[in-house]
C-alpha positions as semicolon CSV with decimal commas, in nm:
position;residue;x (nm);y (nm);z (nm)
1;X;15,966;24,715;4,015
2;X;16,054;24,458;4,281
3;X;16,138;24,493;4,649
4;X;16,250;24,272;4,935
5;X;16,233;24,454;5,269
6;X;16,155;24,402;5,634
7;X;15,791;24,469;5,541
8;X;15,777;24,175;5,300
9;X;15,913;24,025;4,981
10;X;15,710;24,215;4,722
11;X;15,647;24,572;4,612
12;X;15,287;24,530;4,726
13;X;15,396;24,427;5,076
14;X;15,628;24,727;5,092
15;X;15,361;24,972;4,978
16;X;15,086;24,827;5,197
17;X;15,320;24,851;5,497
18;X;15,414;25,208;5,410
19;X;15,048;25,311;5,386
20;X;14,970;25,142;5,719
21;X;15,274;25,309;5,875
22;X;15,391;24,967;5,990
23;X;15,742;24,909;6,119
24;X;15,969;24,634;5,993
25;X;16,218;24,693;6,274
26;X;16,246;24,433;6,549
27;X;16,488;24,210;6,738
28;X;16,756;24,054;6,516
29;X;16,703;23,676;6,499
30;X;16,968;23,529;6,269
31;X;17,264;23,518;6,509
32;X;17,361;23,526;6,874
33;X;17,335;23,878;7,017
34;X;17,468;23,805;7,366
35;X;17,762;24,044;7,353
36;X;17,611;24,301;7,115
37;X;17,522;24,649;7,238
38;X;17,269;24,687;6,955
39;X;17,024;24,401;6,906
40;X;16,764;24,540;6,665
41;X;16,740;24,581;6,290
42;X;16,519;24,591;5,983
43;X;16,557;24,220;5,921
44;X;16,386;24,023;5,644
45;X;16,286;23,759;5,897
46;X;16,078;23,526;5,679
47;X;16,284;23,554;5,362
48;X;16,306;23,224;5,170
49;X;16,471;23,262;4,827
50;X;16,363;22,910;4,733
51;X;16,005;23,032;4,698
52;X;16,110;23,242;4,401
53;X;16,430;23,107;4,250
54;X;16,591;22,763;4,214
55;X;16,702;22,640;4,558
56;X;17,027;22,488;4,431
57;X;17,119;22,813;4,258
58;X;17,024;23,013;4,568
59;X;17,277;22,819;4,778
60;X;17,552;22,954;4,553
61;X;17,453;23,313;4,628
62;X;17,524;23,531;4,929
63;X;17,216;23,670;5,099
64;X;17,258;24,010;4,929
65;X;17,257;23,846;4,585
66;X;16,956;23,633;4,684
67;X;16,768;23,951;4,769
68;X;16,867;24,097;4,432
69;X;16,761;23,788;4,236
70;X;16,421;23,776;4,405
71;X;16,363;24,149;4,349
72;X;16,472;24,109;3,987
73;X;16,226;23,822;3,942
74;X;15,946;24,042;4,075
75;X;16,050;24,335;3,856
76;X;16,072;24,117;3,546
77;X;15,723;23,979;3,601
78;X;15,584;24,324;3,682
79;X;15,733;24,465;3,362
80;X;15,557;24,223;3,129
81;X;15,874;24,201;2,919
82;X;15,956;23,879;2,736
83;X;16,328;23,852;2,799
84;X;16,360;23,550;2,571
85;X;16,266;23,763;2,273
86;X;16,450;24,081;2,375
87;X;16,781;24,170;2,215
88;X;17,024;24,074;2,491
89;X;17,281;24,321;2,360
90;X;17,053;24,612;2,447
91;X;16,954;24,475;2,788
92;X;17,171;24,586;3,081
93;X;17,219;24,530;3,454
94;X;17,358;24,804;3,679
95;X;17,319;24,725;4,049
96;X;17,455;24,900;4,358
97;X;17,571;24,751;4,689
98;X;17,772;24,922;4,956
99;X;17,935;24,611;5,101
100;X;17,836;24,302;4,901
101;X;17,867;23,949;5,037
102;X;17,942;24,016;5,402
103;X;17,768;23,698;5,522
104;X;17,994;23,486;5,302
105;X;18,304;23,678;5,406
106;X;18,234;23,621;5,775
107;X;18,141;23,256;5,732
108;X;18,449;23,168;5,531
109;X;18,683;23,364;5,756
110;X;18,549;23,171;6,054
111;X;18,602;22,846;5,863
112;X;18,958;22,953;5,778
113;X;19,038;23,022;6,143
114;X;18,872;22,709;6,280
115;X;18,945;22,451;6,009
116;X;19,225;22,588;5,793
117;X;19,256;22,708;5,432
118;X;19,176;22,374;5,271
119;X;18,821;22,388;5,408
120;X;18,720;22,709;5,234
121;X;18,436;22,694;4,983
122;X;18,520;22,720;4,614
123;X;18,229;22,964;4,592
124;X;18,378;23,211;4,842
125;X;18,487;23,477;4,593
126;X;18,190;23,442;4,353
127;X;17,956;23,484;4,652
128;X;18,123;23,774;4,832
129;X;18,217;23,998;4,538
130;X;18,012;24,318;4,510
131;X;17,930;24,250;4,143
132;X;17,776;23,908;4,217
133;X;17,422;24,045;4,201
134;X;17,485;24,210;3,865
135;X;17,654;23,904;3,718
136;X;17,388;23,656;3,824
137;X;17,101;23,876;3,706
138;X;17,269;23,932;3,370
139;X;17,303;23,556;3,319
140;X;16,945;23,487;3,428
141;X;16,800;23,734;3,176
142;X;17,055;23,709;2,893
143;X;17,151;24,072;2,952
144;X;17,458;24,129;2,737
145;X;17,443;24,508;2,741
146;X;17,595;24,745;3,001
147;X;17,682;24,534;3,306
148;X;17,839;24,704;3,608
149;X;17,828;24,717;3,986
150;X;17,840;25,039;4,187
151;X;17,981;25,070;4,541
152;X;17,948;25,418;4,690
153;X;17,826;25,325;5,038
154;X;17,469;25,443;5,099
155;X;17,451;25,622;4,763
156;X;17,523;25,302;4,566
157;X;17,172;25,226;4,437
158;X;17,102;25,584;4,333
159;X;17,436;25,612;4,155
160;X;17,353;25,283;3,980
161;X;17,020;25,421;3,868
162;X;17,187;25,736;3,740
163;X;17,421;25,518;3,535
164;X;17,120;25,322;3,404
165;X;16,949;25,645;3,297
166;X;17,258;25,754;3,106
167;X;17,306;25,412;2,945
168;X;16,960;25,447;2,792
169;X;16,999;25,815;2,706
170;X;17,330;25,745;2,529
171;X;17,184;25,455;2,331
172;X;17,378;25,173;2,497
173;X;17,064;24,996;2,617
174;X;16,686;24,995;2,584
175;X;16,614;24,801;2,905
176;X;16,820;24,805;3,227
177;X;16,776;24,625;3,558
178;X;16,892;24,871;3,823
179;X;16,870;24,961;4,192
180;X;17,051;24,809;4,486
181;X;17,081;24,517;4,728
182;X;17,240;24,481;5,071
183;X;17,269;24,220;5,346
184;X;17,503;24,375;5,601
185;X;17,288;24,286;5,902
186;X;17,552;24,035;6,015
187;X;17,748;23,995;6,341
188;X;18,035;24,202;6,202
189;X;17,815;24,456;6,026
190;X;17,598;24,522;6,331
191;X;17,893;24,538;6,571
192;X;18,100;24,761;6,342
193;X;17,829;25,022;6,295
194;X;17,758;25,007;6,669
195;X;18,127;25,068;6,740
196;X;18,099;25,390;6,537
197;X;17,811;25,502;6,762
198;X;17,604;25,534;6,444
199;X;17,313;25,309;6,549
200;X;17,008;25,359;6,765
201;X;17,032;25,172;7,094
202;X;16,656;25,149;7,155
203;X;16,673;24,771;7,199
204;X;16,364;24,769;7,421
205;X;16,149;24,968;7,177
206;X;16,255;24,863;6,826
207;X;15,948;24,977;6,633
208;X;16,009;25,335;6,750
209;X;16,387;25,327;6,715
210;X;16,418;25,480;6,369
211;X;16,319;25,844;6,419
212;X;16,426;26,065;6,127
213;X;16,407;26,438;6,199
214;X;16,278;26,375;6,553
215;X;16,430;26,559;6,847
216;X;16,495;26,230;7,030
217;X;16,662;26,040;6,745
218;X;16,977;25,856;6,847
219;X;17,110;25,702;6,525
220;X;16,998;25,484;6,240
221;X;16,867;25,127;6,243
222;X;17,055;24,881;6,022
223;X;16,829;24,717;5,765
224;X;16,861;24,475;5,474
225;X;16,690;24,396;5,146
226;X;16,677;24,503;4,782
227;X;16,494;24,744;4,558
228;X;16,520;24,680;4,184
229;X;16,358;24,862;3,896
230;X;16,351;24,815;3,522
231;X;16,433;25,133;3,335
232;X;16,311;25,120;2,977
233;X;16,350;25,359;2,686
234;X;16,022;25,547;2,662
235;X;15,922;25,472;2,302
236;X;16,020;25,107;2,353
237;X;15,785;25,091;2,653
238;X;15,502;25,274;2,477
239;X;15,524;25,050;2,171
240;X;15,445;24,742;2,377
241;X;15,178;24,908;2,590
242;X;15,376;24,883;2,914
243;X;15,243;25,004;3,246
244;X;15,464;25,302;3,326
245;X;15,493;25,408;3,691
246;X;15,677;25,725;3,604
247;X;15,947;25,884;3,392
248;X;16,306;25,925;3,507
249;X;16,374;26,290;3,434
250;X;16,720;26,364;3,568
251;X;17,013;26,273;3,790
252;X;17,277;26,464;3,982
253;X;17,571;26,378;4,202
254;X;17,847;26,544;4,401
255;X;18,114;26,487;4,664
256;X;18,135;26,657;5,004
257;X;18,516;26,637;5,012
258;X;18,502;26,702;5,386
259;X;18,484;26,390;5,608
260;X;18,485;26,013;5,555
261;X;18,165;25,950;5,755
262;X;18,005;26,282;5,849
263;X;17,809;26,495;5,601
264;X;17,910;26,851;5,526
265;X;17,727;27,035;5,804
266;X;17,624;27,323;5,579
267;X;17,463;27,085;5,333
268;X;17,666;27,209;5,035
269;X;17,737;26,868;4,882
270;X;17,380;26,743;4,915
271;X;17,248;27,072;4,778
272;X;17,479;27,047;4,478
273;X;17,353;26,697;4,395
274;X;16,991;26,813;4,410
275;X;17,067;27,125;4,204
276;X;17,246;26,923;3,937
277;X;16,960;26,672;3,923
278;X;16,706;26,949;3,869
279;X;16,926;27,112;3,604
280;X;16,970;26,776;3,431
281;X;16,591;26,736;3,430
282;X;16,540;27,091;3,302
283;X;16,320;27,176;3,600
284;X;16,290;27,470;3,836
285;X;16,279;27,383;4,208
286;X;15,912;27,486;4,219
287;X;15,827;27,193;3,990
288;X;15,891;26,939;4,270
289;X;15,607;26,830;4,498
290;X;15,765;26,554;4,706
291;X;16,110;26,465;4,839
292;X;16,199;26,115;4,959
293;X;16,473;26,221;5,197
294;X;16,786;26,028;5,283
295;X;16,667;26,086;5,642
296;X;16,872;25,833;5,837
297;X;16,790;25,960;6,189
298;X;17,148;26,059;6,267
299;X;17,190;26,388;6,451
300;X;17,410;26,561;6,192
301;X;17,268;26,400;5,880
302;X;16,906;26,505;5,924
303;X;17,002;26,865;6,001
304;X;17,242;26,882;5,705
305;X;16,977;26,748;5,467
306;X;16,721;26,999;5,594
307;X;16,969;27,282;5,537
308;X;17,045;27,147;5,190
309;X;16,677;27,132;5,092
310;X;16,633;27,493;5,204
311;X;16,938;27,596;5,001
312;X;16,801;27,440;4,685
313;X;16,430;27,515;4,715
314;X;16,426;27,848;4,897
315;X;16,073;27,955;4,989
316;X;15,933;27,651;4,806
317;X;16,092;27,425;5,071
318;X;15,800;27,503;5,302
319;X;15,556;27,377;5,039
320;X;15,728;27,041;4,986
321;X;15,606;26,714;5,133
322;X;15,918;26,536;5,261
323;X;15,946;26,194;5,421
324;X;16,191;25,922;5,516
325;X;16,104;25,561;5,436
326;X;16,388;25,457;5,669
327;X;16,157;25,533;5,961
328;X;15,978;25,206;5,878
329;X;16,249;24,991;5,719
330;X;16,572;25,096;5,880
331;X;16,869;25,196;5,666
332;X;16,943;24,950;5,385
333;X;17,281;25,113;5,309
334;X;17,364;25,052;4,941
335;X;17,012;24,924;4,871
336;X;16,832;25,219;5,028
337;X;16,808;25,431;4,714
338;X;16,652;25,148;4,515
339;X;16,386;25,070;4,774
340;X;16,317;25,439;4,826
341;X;16,271;25,506;4,455
342;X;16,022;25,218;4,446
343;X;15,830;25,387;4,729
344;X;15,862;25,726;4,560
345;X;15,724;25,594;4,232
346;X;15,438;25,419;4,408
347;X;15,357;25,752;4,571
348;X;15,377;25,928;4,237
349;X;15,159;25,665;4,069
350;X;14,893;25,665;4,343
351;X;14,917;26,033;4,444
352;X;15,017;25,957;4,801
353;X;15,311;26,096;4,998
354;X;15,459;25,823;5,220
355;X;15,480;25,909;5,591
356;X;15,767;25,957;5,831
357;X;15,698;25,725;6,124
358;X;15,795;25,807;6,482
359;X;15,816;26,182;6,422
360;X;15,664;26,284;6,755
361;X;15,867;26,595;6,841
362;X;16,046;26,747;6,541
363;X;16,397;26,873;6,597
364;X;16,375;27,257;6,596
365;X;16,650;27,255;6,331
366;X;16,441;27,018;6,116
367;X;16,146;27,248;6,059
368;X;16,003;27,142;5,723
369;X;15,694;26,931;5,645
370;X;15,804;26,569;5,697
371;X;15,455;26,410;5,664
372;X;15,446;26,274;6,021
373;X;15,278;25,945;6,113
374;X;15,027;25,908;5,828
375;X;15,047;25,900;5,447
376;X;14,901;26,203;5,274
377;X;14,677;26,204;4,970
378;X;14,808;26,473;4,737
379;X;14,881;26,527;4,372
380;X;15,243;26,444;4,305
381;X;15,359;26,551;3,960
382;X;15,734;26,531;4,016
383;X;15,951;26,405;4,297
384;X;16,314;26,358;4,394
385;X;16,486;26,088;4,596
386;X;16,809;26,160;4,784
387;X;17,091;25,924;4,882
388;X;17,404;26,033;5,069
389;X;17,684;25,794;5,158
390;X;17,996;25,761;5,370
391;X;18,288;25,903;5,178
392;X;18,083;26,213;5,100
393;X;17,900;26,059;4,803
394;X;17,574;26,237;4,716
395;X;17,317;26,135;4,455
396;X;16,971;26,260;4,362
397;X;16,728;26,123;4,105
398;X;16,421;26,302;3,966
399;X;16,103;26,129;3,852
400;X;15,772;26,256;3,719
401;X;15,432;26,153;3,593
402;X;15,423;26,066;3,227
403;X;15,234;26,345;3,047
């Protein structure tokens, strides 16, 4: 696994920050915020791709693809795989991103307006296209197997991981880089989400701005980064003595078919994704110990997810440990599911439920156990991670300890 987040540039930095209940949210530093109503975000402030990948190559990548390449480098090293000796035809790359190269799009549009069409970079399209992360990773690791990019807003990474699971199950690949990457914390990205009234406006108190399930939540915090994992066919991994964080057991998805940005208020779409994931895994609801919630800290979203969890788990919902990693990182949009599955698997591996930061006064309509403030030592046998995106896209992935 590999992660680049506002808590650091490695999986270890992410997990250490999660356990300490640190916040990666702060004032945005990469552009002028004079006229912006929202001035905070989960920014990767010290990110330097040149520490991990060739600097010349990095200049030909948008920031979202840089995040992906660095996370892929970490995941590759963590896996212990020798990609030079692997069969490239059975190695795949399936990466999600909700928006892709927004930094490049804004920069080149500004150049077009100010200097004219002849001054545009020849790398404009290769940098801004949503599949740039997938393409560059596939070339770096000679991955000639399944190679696709997924764009389903905030469900992108989890949909990508579902596709990776199926690619292995159907025999198309033995090893797949998967997850998601996003770098939409740009002048346009921040202003556009602010214009929707989707973002928290706690500019004077950024570390407490992301408040999933809290009564005083006022919107999500825009974040950036990447979470990449290597899915590997089980016998292939066992044969080489790989360290296995957990087993991917099932995947489910659905569509709300109700509103382009708001979730179905009765939680039907989210519940259907969770139900299908459990059915795909061959598990009863009672088999789940922990839920990494989508938990964005929007008024409607947190309530709808709570209702959905109750629909699926019934009386067992009160026994679940549930938390939102977005309380510490902000919302990484299309990358969120990848980062959150990394955190979920670390929790599974170490028997720790990550906390929900800033949950001081739970919303009366969000009345489940959201692991407030501090991580919780507990045996986690199986867990699910939820991702729900604009457009009504819902995705749930199930993981478990390897017996």
